[in-house]
TIKOLDO-649620 format. One line per 10 residues: number of its first residue (from 1); for each residue x, y, z of C-alpha. Coordinates in steps of 0.05 Angstrom, whole numbers, plus 32768, in hexadecimal, padded with zeros to 4 digits. Layout:
BEGIN
NUM	X Y Z; ...
END
This chain:
BEGIN
1	828D 813A 8360; 8299 814C 8318; 82E0 814B 8311; 82FA 814A 82C9; 834A 814D 82BF; 8363 8180 8297; 83A9 819B 82B6; 83D6 8183 82EE; 83AE 8166 8321; 83B0 8139 8364
11	83A0 80F4 8353; 8375 80EE 8390; 8342 8118 836C; 8340 80E7 832C; 8331 80AA 835A; 8301 80C6 8389; 82DC 80DD 8347; 82E3 8091 8339; 82CB 807B 837A; 8289 80AF 837C
21	8275 809A 8336; 827B 804C 8358; 825E 8057 8395; 8227 8093 8383; 8206 806B 834E; 81F4 8027 8370; 81A7 8015 8382; 81CB 7FE6 83B4; 81F5 801E 83D8; 81B6 804A 83DB
31	818B 801A 83F6; 81B5 7FFF 8428; 81CB 804D 8444; 817E 8051 8447; 8171 8017 8472; 81B2 8026 849F; 81D0 7FD8 8483; 820C 7FC2 8468; 8216 7FC9 8415; 821D 7F83 83ED
41	8227 7F9D 83A9; 821B 7F73 8375; 8227 7F87 8325; 820D 7FC6 8317; 81CE 7FCA 82DA; 81DD 800B 82BD; 8189 8019 82B7; 8192 8016 8308; 81CC 804A 8306; 81A9 8077 82D3
51	8167 8076 8305; 818B 809E 833A; 818B 80E2 832A; 81CA 810B 8335; 81A8 8135 8363; 81AC 80F9 8397; 81EC 80E2 838B; 8211 810C 83B6; 81EF 80F7 83F2; 81EA 80B5 83E5
61	8238 80B4 83D8; 8243 80DC 841A; 8214 80AF 8443; 8232 8071 842A; 8278 8082 843B; 8268 80A7 847F; 8244 8064 8494; 8259 8026 847A; 8293 800D 84A2; 82D1 7FEF 848A
71	82E8 7FA4 84A7; 832D 7F94 84AF; 8353 7F5A 8489; 833B 7F13 84A3; 837E 7EF6 84A6; 8383 7EF3 8451; 83B4 7F29 843D; 83A2 7F78 8450; 836A 7F7F 842B; 832D 7FA6 8449
81	82E6 7FA2 843E; 82BB 7FDD 8431; 827F 7FED 8413; 8273 7FA3 83F7; 82B9 7FA4 83DE; 82FC 7F8D 83E8; 832A 7FBA 83E4; 8373 7F9D 83CF; 838D 7FCD 839B; 83C7 7FDB 83C6
91	83DD 7F94 83C7; 83E2 7F8A 8382; 83FE 7FCD 837D; 8429 7FD3 83BA; 8451 800F 83A3; 840F 8035 83A3; 8401 802D 83F2; 8413 8060 8419; 8412 804E 845F; 843D 8021 8485
101	8447 8004 84CF; 8414 800D 8504; 83E2 8032 84CC; 83AB 8006 84A9; 837C 8019 8477; 833E 8006 849C; 834E 8033 84D6; 8363 806E 84A5; 831D 805F 8488; 82F8 806E 84C9
111	8327 80A0 84DF; 8317 80CD 849E; 82C8 80B7 84A7; 82C8 80D6 84ED; 82D8 811F 84C7; 82A0 811D 8498; 8267 814D 84A5; 8222 813C 84BA; 81F4 8159 8494; 8226 8169 8452
121	821A 81AE 8448; 824E 81B6 8407; 8275 818A 83D0; 8290 8149 83E4; 82D7 8162 83C4; 82D1 819E 83F2; 82D0 8181 843A; 8308 8189 8462; 8313 8175 84A2; 8356 8172 84D4
131	8379 8133 84E3; 83B0 811D 8507; 83D3 80FC 84C7; 83D8 8100 847E; 83C7 80C7 8454; 83F2 80CF 841A; 83BD 80CF 83EC; 83B3 8119 83E4; 83F3 8141 83D2; 83CD 8188 83EA
141	83CC 8171 842D; 8411 814F 8439; 8441 8186 845A; 8481 816E 8474; 84AF 8197 84A4; 84D0 81B5 8473; 8495 81CF 844F; 8474 81F0 848C; 84B9 8202 84B7; 84B0 81DB 84F1
151	849C 8196 8502; 8455 819E 8510; 8449 8164 8543; 8484 816D 8564; 8469 81B7 857D; 8421 81A1 8587; 840A 81AF 8546; 83FB 816E 852B; 83BB 817B 8508; 83B8 817F 84BF
161	837A 8190 8495; 8361 8159 8462; 8335 8146 842E; 8317 810B 8453; 82D7 8101 841F; 8306 810B 83E2; 833C 80D4 8407; 82F9 809D 8411; 82E0 80A0 83CB; 8331 809C 83AF
171	8338 805C 83DD; 82F7 803D 83B6; 830F 805B 8371; 8350 803E 8377; 832D 7FFD 8383; 82FB 8008 8346; 831F 802A 8310; 8353 8011 82E1; 83A1 8025 82EF; 83D6 8026 82CD
181	841C 800B 82E6; 8457 8033 82C1; 848E 800E 82EF; 84A6 8014 832B; 847D 804D 8357; 8466 8064 830D; 8420 8060 8306; 83E5 8082 82DC; 839D 807F 82C4; 8371 8097 828B
191	8349 80D9 8299; 832B 8114 8271; 833D 80E4 822F; 8387 80EE 8240; 83B7 80BB 8263; 83C9 80D5 82A1; 8410 80C7 82CD; 8423 80CF 830E; 845B 80B4 8340; 8457 809F 838D
201	8493 80C3 83B8; 84B3 80B3 83F8; 8488 80DD 8436; 84BD 80E5 8477; 84D7 80A3 846B; 84D8 8067 8439; 849F 8045 8461; 8466 8084 8450; 845D 8096 8405; 8429 80D0 83E4
211	8412 80D2 83A6; 842D 80FC 8374; 8413 8135 8348; 83F1 8113 8307; 840A 8132 82CD; 83EF 8127 827D; 8419 80F5 8252; 83FB 8110 8211
END
């Protein structure tokens, strides 16, 4: 991925780039996917990261997010273990969490993994697939009954076109990249030399949320 924010954009793209940069440059990830083993991440040595050719990084990232299983919480909060990380950004920033009720992050990860193609024939950011649910991470794929003119599920058309690789990488990126909290449901980050801000909004009910569009503050 080579996403560099210039204009208004979906925040999921920024976080996906952060996740890609993190996973694709790690030598222990490459070793793990080559051996079919779980990733046990350590502090990244810059020299190791530079030693991995850019041409290999897309394949490493694809194989890692496709093959590494996310494990559910072990009784301590709602955090999820995936790719050697303890994912807990949604506990630290609860209004950034988009799911609720019977949904869980580790099951969402597994469902999105099932949509990834093998072999990879296009850039990760272009991979698309039909899903029965939206995650709320990517505003580009969140359509309401008002948007489309009918309730898709009630008429038997419950599949939604999503970007599974982007969402999976963004789940990682939200853990490894700095997030600014401006206030209730107001967040931001620095990208492309500028500070960007976005809000989370209700979708369907106050239980489920969606990340809104990111706009520059300066």
